[in-house]
N, C-alpha and C positions, 0 to 999 in steps of 0.2 A: 278883370277891374274887381275889385275892389269891395263888398257889398257896404252903402251906404244909407241912413234914408233921404237926403237929397236926391243920389242915382235911381235909387229905389222910385219914388213918386213921378221924377221925369222917364223914369220906364215908360209908367202908369200910363203918363200924358202922351208920347209915342204911340201906347198901344192904341189911347184913346183916336192919335189923329189917322190913326192906318183905319180904325173903322172909318172915322166919318169918310175917308175919299173912296173907301170900296162901298159906304154908302153912293158919295156922288157920284159914283162909276155904273150904277145902278139908276140912279134917276136921270138919268143921261141916257141908258138905255131903253129906259118905257119910254123919254120923249121920241129920241129917234124912231120905236117902235109905231106912236102914233104918228109922227109924221110920213113915214110909211102907207099906217094906213090908210089917211088924211089922201097923198096921192095915190092909190090904187084904187081909191072910189072915184076920185077925178076923175081916171081915164080908163073907167071900166066901160066896156062895149054897150052903150043906149040898148041897144036892141038885146044883149044877151049880160044882164046883170047879175055882179056877184050876189046868190045866193046872203040873203042875212045870216041862213046857221051856219053858214062859212065866218064869215065875223064872229061871230058869238065861238065859234070851237077854236077861231085865231087870240080873239082874248083870253078865254078863257084859259090855252093853250102858254099865253106869255104869265100871264096874272100866277100860273102856276109854277114857274123857273122863274119868275120875280120874287115868291113865296120862298123856295127857295134858296135863289141867292143872300137874299133876310135872313134865314133859320142860319145860314152857313155863316156870314159875318157874325150874324148874334152868337153861336158858338166858339167862334173863332176869337170874340171877344172875350166870353167866359175864360178861354181857354188860358187867354193872356193873362188875367184876370188869377186865378187859380195857380198857374207859374211866378208871379211875381210875390201871389202870399206867398209861397211854399221858399223862393226865396230871402223874404223879407222873416221868415222863419228862421232860416240856418245863417241869416246872421248871426245867432245868440252863439250860432256855436265856433266860429272865429275865435280865435288861441282855446281853448280847448283842445284837450286833449282826441285825438279816435283813435278806435283798435279796430283796423282791418290786415287783411292777410295783402301786405303787399310790400314791395321792397323797403328797404329800411335806408335814413340816409346816418352813416355814422361820421361824426368828428370828435371822437374822443372821448364822449360822454355818452353813458350806458346807453341801451336801450329796453325797455321793460318788453320785456315778451309775454306772450299769454299762450303755454303751449297747450296741444289736445296728443295725448301718444291715444293709442287705438289700447280700449279695455283689457284687451288679455297682452299686453306688452308688457315685459320686463325689463327691457334696456328700452333707454329713448338716445339718439343720436342729434345733436346738431348739427347740421353740413353747413356750409356757408359758400357760397360765393363770389364773387366777384363782376365787375357792370362787361366784363367780357367773360363771363361763362364760366370762370374758373374756379376749379375747389381750390379754396387758400386757407381750409381752417374746418378739421370736425372735433365735437366735443361732447362728453359723454353729459346729460343733465335727466335732473331727477326724474323717474316716473313716474311725475302729478300732474294736475289742473292751473296747481300753483304759479302763479309771474313769477318769472326769474329775470334778471337783471342781465343783459347778453351785456361782458364789457370790452368785447368787438378788439378779440386775441386773436394770433394765430397757433399753429400748431406748438409753437415755442416759449409762446406765453407774452411774446413781443405786438405793441398794437399795431392793428390794421392803420394802413393808411388815410385820411377822409375822400369819404367816397359814396358811394350807390350799393347795395348788397342785397344780395338775393336769400333768406332763409328757409330753410328746410326740416321739417325734426321727421328724420327714420324711426318707426315702430320696430321693434325685435321682440320673436320668443324664441328662444336657444337658440339664438343667432339665426334664424329665419328672421326675413323682411316683413312686416305685416302688409304695411303701409309707408310711403310718402308722402306729406302733405306739406303744404304753405305755413308755414309759423305766421299767426298774428301780435302785431304789436303795435306801440302805442307810437302817435307821433303828431305833434301841436300843428293845427288847419291854420293855414296862414289867411287863406284866400277860397271861396265860396264860386263858381262859375257855372254858369245857363248855357244849357246850347239844345242843337236837336236831336242829341243822344239823351239830353236830359241832365240834371245837376251831376257837377264836377267838384271833390274838395281839391284842394290843390295844400301837401303838404309842406315839412321844410324838407329842401333838398330839392323843390320843384317834381317832389313823386303825384300823381294824379290819380284818384281814387272816385269812382262811381257815388253819389253818398248813402244810396240803398245797400255800397256793401259794408257800411261801419257797422261795427254788433256791439258796440260801447263808445258810450263817452266819457271823461273826467276832464276838471280841471286842471290847468298848470298850472 
């Protein structure tokens, strides 16, 4: 879902409600323990009563468990609040362009690439693959880290159809392949999502990337 201040507030309220529910369960467990202890005292053998030290051990054990439960609840509450704070900060990212090594969505508009050829390379080749993994284009790029506007054309110069493409930069030295690495590109951020595996950003074309994989931001 898209991040809004109202939804952030609702999420915070939900986290508080969840913590309150867990606290209620802890109180219920404590009351249950007291009832069991009372029944145990009432039904003990008068000729062989339970040693008071045993009661002290039971109380101390339960107290330790209860404190551990409460500590875990506090940590979970803090984790939820920190997560919501992070999401609120990411709300400012929505609408900007993120640079990441991810597939690109091409719809006829040039895509800004950020190539990074090997330091000793004397030739750089951009390899373009479609969604089925087929190579649809190979073109020479300047051996430079300067931004490059990819026009989205095939080997004949014709525009590629709209879709998602994977871009790889091959670095050569004297026709020897040094490395083949994904190319970072810019794409507009449409949404930020939180999940068990961390925060993910949804880019144009529905492409998702982890928030921590973004290496640069710029205004759209």
